[in-house]
N, C-alpha and C positions, 0 to 999 in steps of 0.2 A: 212284386214277385212273390212275396209272402202269400198273398191270396191265390196266385196261380199255383203255387206249391200245395196249398190246403184244399183247393177245390177242383179246378180242372185237371190238374196233374196228380191229384192224391192217389188215384188208383193206378194211372199209367206209369208214373215214375216212382211213387212211394208206396204203392199198395201192399207190398209185402212186409212192410215195417211197422212196428207198433208206434204210438204217438211220439215217444221220446226220440226214438231212432229216426222217425220221419222229420222232426224239427231239426235234428242234426244234419241229416242228409240234405234237407232243403236249404239250411244255412250254408253248407258247403257248395251246393249248386249255385246259390245266389253269389257267393263270394267268387266262385270261378267264372261265372257269366259276366258279372258287373264289376267285380274288384272291390265290392263293399262287403265288409265282414261285420254281420250283425251278431250281437250278443244274443244269448238265449233270451234274455229279458226283453231286448229291443224286438226280437221276432214276436214273442207273445204279446207284447204291447201293441205292435201294428196289427196283429191279427185281432186283438180285442177291440181296438178302435173301430176296425172294419165291422166286426160283428155288431157293435153298438149302434153304428150308423145305419146298418140294414134294419135293426130292430126299431130304430126310431121312424125310418120311412115306412115301415109296414104297420105301425101302430096308428 
């Protein structure tokens, strides 16, 4: 869901927010939808892991 929040839904759901507010809103959305409360650090970690995996596949 971190990836959904950052890519497909970034403009639709969170487009009016700056990066910090987007992360906060996305974390709240994830918690409300799944019951899983990610910390700011966990959110950024999962996003970074995804970006790294994409970079490795494209290289």
